[in-house]
N, CA, C and O atoms as CSV, one atom per row, in Angstrom:
chain,resi,resn,atom,element,x,y,z
A,1,MET,N,N,0.821,-1.197,0.000
A,1,MET,CA,C,0.000,0.000,0.000
A,1,MET,C,C,0.861,1.255,0.000
A,1,MET,O,O,0.488,2.268,-0.592
A,2,GLY,N,N,2.017,1.190,0.666
A,2,GLY,CA,C,2.884,2.353,0.776
A,2,GLY,C,C,3.394,2.851,-0.563
A,2,GLY,O,O,3.602,4.050,-0.747
A,3,ASP,N,N,3.600,1.917,-1.512
A,3,ASP,CA,C,4.081,2.317,-2.835
A,3,ASP,C,C,2.997,3.010,-3.643
A,3,ASP,O,O,3.296,3.825,-4.516
A,4,TYR,N,N,1.754,2.695,-3.362
A,4,TYR,CA,C,0.641,3.252,-4.132
A,4,TYR,C,C,0.059,4.522,-3.529
A,4,TYR,O,O,-0.693,5.232,-4.197
A,5,LEU,N,N,0.389,4.818,-2.286
A,5,LEU,CA,C,-0.187,5.973,-1.610
A,5,LEU,C,C,0.112,7.292,-2.322
A,5,LEU,O,O,-0.803,8.105,-2.461
A,6,PRO,N,N,1.340,7.553,-2.781
A,6,PRO,CA,C,1.570,8.812,-3.525
A,6,PRO,C,C,0.708,8.893,-4.783
A,6,PRO,O,O,0.187,9.962,-5.101
A,7,LEU,N,N,0.550,7.794,-5.495
A,7,LEU,CA,C,-0.282,7.780,-6.702
A,7,LEU,C,C,-1.741,8.056,-6.351
A,7,LEU,O,O,-2.409,8.824,-7.043
A,8,ILE,N,N,-2.237,7.440,-5.289
A,8,ILE,CA,C,-3.622,7.661,-4.864
A,8,ILE,C,C,-3.834,9.128,-4.503
A,8,ILE,O,O,-4.852,9.720,-4.861
A,9,ILE,N,N,-2.871,9.711,-3.793
A,9,ILE,CA,C,-2.959,11.133,-3.428
A,9,ILE,C,C,-2.970,11.991,-4.689
A,9,ILE,O,O,-3.740,12.948,-4.774
A,10,GLN,N,N,-2.125,11.662,-5.673
A,10,GLN,CA,C,-2.077,12.424,-6.926
A,10,GLN,C,C,-3.400,12.334,-7.672
A,10,GLN,O,O,-3.877,13.334,-8.208
A,11,LEU,N,N,-3.997,11.152,-7.714
A,11,LEU,CA,C,-5.257,10.972,-8.439
A,11,LEU,C,C,-6.396,11.731,-7.767
A,11,LEU,O,O,-7.199,12.377,-8.440
A,12,ILE,N,N,-6.464,11.655,-6.453
A,12,ILE,CA,C,-7.509,12.389,-5.725
A,12,ILE,C,C,-7.293,13.894,-5.882
A,12,ILE,O,O,-8.244,14.641,-6.109
A,13,SER,N,N,-6.039,14.335,-5.760
A,13,SER,CA,C,-5.726,15.758,-5.935
A,13,SER,C,C,-6.049,16.213,-7.352
A,13,SER,O,O,-6.501,17.339,-7.560
A,14,GLY,N,N,-5.818,15.342,-8.318
A,14,GLY,CA,C,-6.150,15.660,-9.702
A,14,GLY,C,C,-7.636,15.863,-9.887
A,14,GLY,O,O,-8.060,16.795,-10.571
A,15,ALA,N,N,-8.439,14.986,-9.276
A,15,ALA,CA,C,-9.897,15.125,-9.369
A,15,ALA,C,C,-10.346,16.442,-8.745
A,15,ALA,O,O,-11.193,17.141,-9.301
A,16,VAL,N,N,-9.779,16.774,-7.594
A,16,VAL,CA,C,-10.113,18.041,-6.937
A,16,VAL,C,C,-9.658,19.220,-7.794
A,16,VAL,O,O,-10.403,20.181,-7.985
A,17,GLY,N,N,-8.425,19.140,-8.311
A,17,GLY,CA,C,-7.900,20.214,-9.161
A,17,GLY,C,C,-8.722,20.400,-10.433
A,17,GLY,O,O,-8.952,21.527,-10.873
A,18,GLY,N,N,-9.162,19.290,-11.017
A,18,GLY,CA,C,-10.000,19.364,-12.212
A,18,GLY,C,C,-11.323,20.047,-11.942
A,18,GLY,O,O,-11.793,20.847,-12.751
A,19,ASN,N,N,-11.927,19.733,-10.800
A,19,ASN,CA,C,-13.204,20.352,-10.455
A,19,ASN,C,C,-13.042,21.822,-10.086
A,19,ASN,O,O,-13.907,22.640,-10.402
A,20,ILE,N,N,-11.951,22.160,-9.425
A,20,ILE,CA,C,-11.700,23.573,-9.114
A,20,ILE,C,C,-11.495,24.361,-10.401
A,20,ILE,O,O,-12.059,25.441,-10.574
A,21,ALA,N,N,-10.675,23.807,-11.312
A,21,ALA,CA,C,-10.451,24.485,-12.593
A,21,ALA,C,C,-11.760,24.615,-13.371
A,21,ALA,O,O,-12.017,25.652,-13.983
A,22,GLY,N,N,-12.585,23.574,-13.351
A,22,GLY,CA,C,-13.869,23.625,-14.044
A,22,GLY,C,C,-14.796,24.675,-13.461
A,22,GLY,O,O,-15.547,25.322,-14.192
A,23,SER,N,N,-14.747,24.848,-12.136
A,23,SER,CA,C,-15.621,25.857,-11.520
A,23,SER,C,C,-15.097,27.270,-11.752
A,23,SER,O,O,-15.880,28.217,-11.815
A,24,LEU,N,N,-13.783,27.421,-11.881
A,24,LEU,CA,C,-13.213,28.736,-12.138
A,24,LEU,C,C,-13.384,29.148,-13.592
A,24,LEU,O,O,-13.540,30.331,-13.896
A,25,MET,N,N,-13.354,28.176,-14.482
A,25,MET,CA,C,-13.489,28.451,-15.914
A,25,MET,C,C,-14.801,27.817,-16.384
A,25,MET,O,O,-14.811,26.720,-16.943
A,26,LYS,N,N,-15.886,28.517,-16.152
A,26,LYS,CA,C,-17.223,27.981,-16.441
A,26,LYS,C,C,-17.359,27.479,-17.881
A,26,LYS,O,O,-18.021,26.469,-18.119
A,27,ASN,N,N,-16.743,28.167,-18.838
A,27,ASN,CA,C,-16.839,27.762,-20.241
A,27,ASN,C,C,-16.067,26.476,-20.521
A,27,ASN,O,O,-16.337,25.796,-21.511
A,28,SER,N,N,-15.105,26.138,-19.653
A,28,SER,CA,C,-14.291,24.942,-19.856
A,28,SER,C,C,-14.822,23.740,-19.095
A,28,SER,O,O,-14.379,22.614,-19.321
A,29,SER,N,N,-15.761,23.970,-18.200
A,29,SER,CA,C,-16.255,22.891,-17.350
A,29,SER,C,C,-16.942,21.808,-18.177
A,29,SER,O,O,-17.684,22.092,-19.118
A,30,LEU,N,N,-16.674,20.564,-17.799
A,30,LEU,CA,C,-17.275,19.414,-18.459
A,30,LEU,C,C,-18.340,18.775,-17.587
A,30,LEU,O,O,-18.888,17.730,-17.938
A,31,GLY,N,N,-18.633,19.386,-16.469
A,31,GLY,CA,C,-19.522,18.791,-15.476
A,31,GLY,C,C,-18.684,18.061,-14.434
A,31,GLY,O,O,-17.534,17.707,-14.696
A,32,THR,N,N,-19.241,17.841,-13.284
A,32,THR,CA,C,-18.483,17.278,-12.161
A,32,THR,C,C,-17.834,15.936,-12.498
A,32,THR,O,O,-16.655,15.732,-12.209
A,33,LEU,N,N,-18.580,15.031,-13.098
A,33,LEU,CA,C,-18.045,13.698,-13.394
A,33,LEU,C,C,-16.860,13.781,-14.354
A,33,LEU,O,O,-15.802,13.217,-14.073
A,34,TRP,N,N,-17.020,14.476,-15.481
A,34,TRP,CA,C,-15.950,14.528,-16.476
A,34,TRP,C,C,-14.805,15.421,-16.029
A,34,TRP,O,O,-13.659,15.181,-16.408
A,35,ASN,N,N,-15.086,16.452,-15.227
A,35,ASN,CA,C,-13.996,17.233,-14.632
A,35,ASN,C,C,-13.149,16.328,-13.742
A,35,ASN,O,O,-11.922,16.418,-13.734
A,36,SER,N,N,-13.820,15.457,-12.993
A,36,SER,CA,C,-13.105,14.530,-12.113
A,36,SER,C,C,-12.280,13.535,-12.917
A,36,SER,O,O,-11.120,13.282,-12.593
A,37,VAL,N,N,-12.878,12.967,-13.968
A,37,VAL,CA,C,-12.163,11.986,-14.798
A,37,VAL,C,C,-10.938,12.634,-15.448
A,37,VAL,O,O,-9.837,12.088,-15.388
A,38,ALA,N,N,-11.135,13.794,-16.065
A,38,ALA,CA,C,-10.012,14.491,-16.700
A,38,ALA,C,C,-8.973,14.897,-15.656
A,38,ALA,O,O,-7.770,14.830,-15.910
A,39,GLY,N,N,-9.444,15.317,-14.486
A,39,GLY,CA,C,-8.529,15.690,-13.410
A,39,GLY,C,C,-7.717,14.512,-12.903
A,39,GLY,O,O,-6.533,14.660,-12.601
A,40,ILE,N,N,-8.340,13.340,-12.806
A,40,ILE,CA,C,-7.627,12.137,-12.378
A,40,ILE,C,C,-6.518,11.803,-13.373
A,40,ILE,O,O,-5.396,11.484,-12.981
A,41,LEU,N,N,-6.845,11.880,-14.671
A,41,LEU,CA,C,-5.820,11.634,-15.694
A,41,LEU,C,C,-4.690,12.655,-15.580
A,41,LEU,O,O,-3.510,12.307,-15.624
A,42,GLY,N,N,-5.076,13.918,-15.434
A,42,GLY,CA,C,-4.070,14.977,-15.290
A,42,GLY,C,C,-3.265,14.837,-14.013
A,42,GLY,O,O,-2.068,15.123,-13.993
A,43,GLY,N,N,-3.917,14.401,-12.953
A,43,GLY,CA,C,-3.214,14.204,-11.685
A,43,GLY,C,C,-2.149,13.131,-11.792
A,43,GLY,O,O,-1.033,13.293,-11.296
A,44,GLY,N,N,-2.503,12.034,-12.444
A,44,GLY,CA,C,-1.525,10.967,-12.646
A,44,GLY,C,C,-0.362,11.428,-13.511
A,44,GLY,O,O,0.798,11.130,-13.228
A,45,LEU,N,N,-0.690,12.160,-14.571
A,45,LEU,CA,C,0.361,12.668,-15.463
A,45,LEU,C,C,1.221,13.717,-14.767
A,45,LEU,O,O,2.447,13.700,-14.875
A,46,GLY,N,N,0.565,14.632,-14.051
A,46,GLY,CA,C,1.306,15.694,-13.360
A,46,GLY,C,C,2.256,15.137,-12.315
A,46,GLY,O,O,3.403,15.571,-12.211
A,47,GLY,N,N,1.774,14.178,-11.547
A,47,GLY,CA,C,2.632,13.558,-10.539
A,47,GLY,C,C,3.782,12.793,-11.156
A,47,GLY,O,O,4.899,12.812,-10.640
A,48,THR,N,N,3.509,12.121,-12.257
A,48,THR,CA,C,4.550,11.359,-12.949
A,48,THR,C,C,5.621,12.284,-13.519
A,48,THR,O,O,6.817,12.022,-13.390
A,49,VAL,N,N,5.176,13.368,-14.152
A,49,VAL,CA,C,6.134,14.318,-14.735
A,49,VAL,C,C,7.005,14.938,-13.641
A,49,VAL,O,O,8.223,15.030,-13.799
A,50,LEU,N,N,6.394,15.361,-12.541
A,50,LEU,CA,C,7.186,15.931,-11.450
A,50,LEU,C,C,8.151,14.901,-10.881
A,50,LEU,O,O,9.284,15.228,-10.528
A,51,GLY,N,N,7.693,13.649,-10.794
A,51,GLY,CA,C,8.564,12.583,-10.300
A,51,GLY,C,C,9.762,12.368,-11.218
A,51,GLY,O,O,10.882,12.174,-10.743
A,52,MET,N,N,9.531,12.401,-12.531
A,52,MET,CA,C,10.630,12.222,-13.484
A,52,MET,C,C,11.616,13.384,-13.411
A,52,MET,O,O,12.814,13.208,-13.633
A,53,LEU,N,N,11.100,14.568,-13.100
A,53,LEU,CA,C,11.967,15.735,-12.963
A,53,LEU,C,C,12.642,15.790,-11.595
A,53,LEU,O,O,13.537,16.603,-11.368
A,54,GLY,N,N,12.205,14.916,-10.685
A,54,GLY,CA,C,12.765,14.893,-9.343
A,54,GLY,C,C,12.302,16.037,-8.480
A,54,GLY,O,O,12.983,16.430,-7.534
A,55,ILE,N,N,11.122,16.581,-8.812
A,55,ILE,CA,C,10.606,17.736,-8.086
A,55,ILE,C,C,9.450,17.317,-7.193
A,55,ILE,O,O,8.473,16.741,-7.672
A,56,GLY,N,N,9.549,17.597,-5.916
A,56,GLY,CA,C,8.408,17.560,-5.024
A,56,GLY,C,C,7.900,16.225,-4.543
A,56,GLY,O,O,7.181,16.194,-3.544
A,57,THR,N,N,8.220,15.128,-5.180
A,57,THR,CA,C,7.619,13.875,-4.741
A,57,THR,C,C,8.430,13.191,-3.663
A,57,THR,O,O,7.996,12.175,-3.122
A,58,GLY,N,N,9.575,13.711,-3.344
A,58,GLY,CA,C,10.369,13.148,-2.258
A,58,GLY,C,C,10.798,11.717,-2.525
A,58,GLY,O,O,10.971,10.936,-1.590
A,59,GLY,N,N,10.972,11.367,-3.781
A,59,GLY,CA,C,11.396,10.016,-4.124
A,59,GLY,C,C,10.333,8.980,-3.839
A,59,GLY,O,O,10.652,7.803,-3.668
A,60,GLY,N,N,9.072,9.390,-3.785
A,60,GLY,CA,C,7.991,8.451,-3.523
A,60,GLY,C,C,7.766,8.206,-2.047
A,60,GLY,O,O,6.877,7.442,-1.672
A,61,GLY,N,N,8.571,8.853,-1.196
A,61,GLY,CA,C,8.410,8.671,0.238
A,61,GLY,C,C,7.171,9.382,0.754
A,61,GLY,O,O,6.607,10.247,0.084
A,62,MET,N,N,6.759,9.006,1.948
A,62,MET,CA,C,5.552,9.609,2.503
A,62,MET,C,C,5.886,10.585,3.626
A,62,MET,O,O,5.140,10.699,4.599
A,63,ASP,N,N,7.015,11.291,3.487
A,63,ASP,CA,C,7.284,12.391,4.395
A,63,ASP,C,C,6.442,13.583,3.955
A,63,ASP,O,O,5.747,13.505,2.942
A,64,ILE,N,N,6.492,14.665,4.687
A,64,ILE,CA,C,5.622,15.805,4.396
A,64,ILE,C,C,5.922,16.396,3.013
A,64,ILE,O,O,5.003,16.830,2.318
A,65,ALA,N,N,7.188,16.418,2.610
A,65,ALA,CA,C,7.536,16.944,1.284
A,65,ALA,C,C,6.950,16.059,0.191
A,65,ALA,O,O,6.480,16.568,-0.826
A,66,GLY,N,N,6.968,14.757,0.385
A,66,GLY,CA,C,6.396,13.836,-0.597
A,66,GLY,C,C,4.894,13.989,-0.719
A,66,GLY,O,O,4.349,13.956,-1.822
A,67,ILE,N,N,4.226,14.156,0.408
A,67,ILE,CA,C,2.768,14.333,0.392
A,67,ILE,C,C,2.398,15.647,-0.281
A,67,ILE,O,O,1.512,15.681,-1.135
A,68,ILE,N,N,3.070,16.723,0.096
A,68,ILE,CA,C,2.790,18.033,-0.507
A,68,ILE,C,C,3.101,18.008,-1.996
A,68,ILE,O,O,2.352,18.575,-2.791
A,69,GLY,N,N,4.193,17.362,-2.385
A,69,GLY,CA,C,4.545,17.245,-3.797
A,69,GLY,C,C,3.500,16.473,-4.582
A,69,GLY,O,O,3.171,16.833,-5.712
A,70,SER,N,N,2.977,15.407,-3.980
A,70,SER,CA,C,1.939,14.618,-4.645
A,70,SER,C,C,0.658,15.432,-4.818
A,70,SER,O,O,0.022,15.384,-5.871
A,71,ILE,N,N,0.291,16.171,-3.791
A,71,ILE,CA,C,-0.916,17.008,-3.865
A,71,ILE,C,C,-0.733,18.107,-4.916
A,71,ILE,O,O,-1.616,18.343,-5.740
A,72,ALA,N,N,0.421,18.772,-4.876
A,72,ALA,CA,C,0.672,19.868,-5.827
A,72,ALA,C,C,0.718,19.350,-7.258
A,72,ALA,O,O,0.106,19.935,-8.151
A,73,GLY,N,N,1.432,18.270,-7.476
A,73,GLY,CA,C,1.539,17.709,-8.822
A,73,GLY,C,C,0.203,17.226,-9.350
A,73,GLY,O,O,-0.139,17.461,-10.509
A,74,GLY,N,N,-0.550,16.549,-8.497
A,74,GLY,CA,C,-1.858,16.056,-8.913
A,74,GLY,C,C,-2.845,17.170,-9.185
A,74,GLY,O,O,-3.523,17.164,-10.213
A,75,GLY,N,N,-2.933,18.117,-8.282
A,75,GLY,CA,C,-3.873,19.234,-8.453
A,75,GLY,C,C,-3.546,20.099,-9.659
A,75,GLY,O,O,-4.435,20.497,-10.411
A,76,THR,N,N,-2.270,20.382,-9.836
A,76,THR,CA,C,-1.850,21.194,-10.978
A,76,THR,C,C,-2.103,20.456,-12.287
A,76,THR,O,O,-2.621,21.034,-13.243
A,77,GLY,N,N,-1.737,19.182,-12.326
A,77,GLY,CA,C,-1.970,18.382,-13.532
A,77,GLY,C,C,-3.440,18.309,-13.890
A,77,GLY,O,O,-3.805,18.422,-15.060
A,78,GLY,N,N,-4.291,18.121,-12.883
A,78,GLY,CA,C,-5.732,18.081,-13.128
A,78,GLY,C,C,-6.260,19.391,-13.672
A,78,GLY,O,O,-7.071,19.404,-14.597
A,79,GLY,N,N,-5.806,20.486,-13.104
A,79,GLY,CA,C,-6.236,21.800,-13.580
A,79,GLY,C,C,-5.773,22.087,-14.994
A,79,GLY,O,O,-6.514,22.663,-15.790
A,80,ILE,N,N,-4.549,21.685,-15.308
A,80,ILE,CA,C,-4.009,21.924,-16.650
A,80,ILE,C,C,-4.784,21.130,-17.690
A,80,ILE,O,O,-5.090,21.651,-18.763
A,81,VAL,N,N,-5.104,19.883,-17.389
A,81,VAL,CA,C,-5.856,19.067,-18.350
A,81,VAL,C,C,-7.225,19.683,-18.617
A,81,VAL,O,O,-7.657,19.731,-19.769
A,82,ILE,N,N,-7.915,20.154,-17.586
A,82,ILE,CA,C,-9.218,20.792,-17.782
A,82,ILE,C,C,-9.067,22.055,-18.627
A,82,ILE,O,O,-9.889,22.309,-19.507
A,83,ALA,N,N,-8.027,22.849,-18.370
A,83,ALA,CA,C,-7.808,24.070,-19.152
A,83,ALA,C,C,-7.563,23.738,-20.627
A,83,ALA,O,O,-8.104,24.401,-21.512
A,84,VAL,N,N,-6.755,22.722,-20.887
A,84,VAL,CA,C,-6.465,22.332,-22.274
A,84,VAL,C,C,-7.731,21.812,-22.955
A,84,VAL,O,O,-8.016,22.174,-24.096
A,85,ILE,N,N,-8.481,20.974,-22.265
A,85,ILE,CA,C,-9.729,20.452,-22.836
A,85,ILE,C,C,-10.695,21.601,-23.104
A,85,ILE,O,O,-11.391,21.603,-24.120
A,86,GLY,N,N,-10.743,22.576,-22.202
A,86,GLY,CA,C,-11.600,23.739,-22.396
A,86,GLY,C,C,-11.219,24.538,-23.631
A,86,GLY,O,O,-12.088,24.986,-24.379
A,87,LEU,N,N,-9.921,24.718,-23.846
A,87,LEU,CA,C,-9.457,25.441,-25.031
A,87,LEU,C,C,-9.819,24.683,-26.312
A,87,LEU,O,O,-10.250,25.280,-27.298
A,88,ILE,N,N,-9.637,23.372,-26.282
A,88,ILE,CA,C,-10.003,22.560,-27.455
A,88,ILE,C,C,-11.496,22.620,-27.707
A,88,ILE,O,O,-11.942,22.756,-28.846
A,89,LYS,N,N,-12.265,22.515,-26.628
A,89,LYS,CA,C,-13.735,22.576,-26.733
A,89,LYS,C,C,-14.177,23.919,-27.312
A,89,LYS,O,O,-15.056,23.968,-28.172
A,90,LYS,N,N,-13.568,25.006,-26.842
A,90,LYS,CA,C,-13.918,26.339,-27.328
A,90,LYS,C,C,-13.545,26.500,-28.801
A,90,LYS,O,O,-14.299,27.090,-29.574
A,91,ALA,N,N,-12.371,25.970,-29.194
A,91,ALA,CA,C,-11.932,26.067,-30.587
A,91,ALA,C,C,-12.848,25.263,-31.512
A,91,ALA,O,O,-13.079,25.669,-32.651
A,92,MET,N,N,-13.361,24.152,-31.050
A,92,MET,CA,C,-14.235,23.315,-31.874
A,92,MET,C,C,-15.611,23.922,-32.035
A,92,MET,O,O,-16.295,23.630,-33.015
A,93,ASN,N,N,-16.039,24.760,-31.100
A,93,ASN,CA,C,-17.356,25.379,-31.158
A,93,ASN,C,C,-17.389,26.603,-32.059
A,93,ASN,O,O,-18.464,27.147,-32.308
A,94,LYS,N,N,-16.251,27.045,-32.551
A,94,LYS,CA,C,-16.201,28.240,-33.411
A,94,LYS,C,C,-16.564,27.895,-34.835
A,94,LYS,O,O,-16.577,28.772,-35.699
């Protein structure tokens, strides 16, 4: 379970980040369910990218820096995915 905890934190943070981004950018929102799904994908990607860069994940450890890094990476990744999907959605509606 210890190896999966950072990933679980990133996925949950991604879902939260996706929903926050969706609520801040009303035109980009996909609804709660799809904001969560896109946020989960973004959270996993964001955490993975930060891990590959060696930033914030604390080497996968569950010290406070690792937890904060997982939350930040997941939330940011989720928000970015929603923003990108929103831009694509807006471009397709033109």
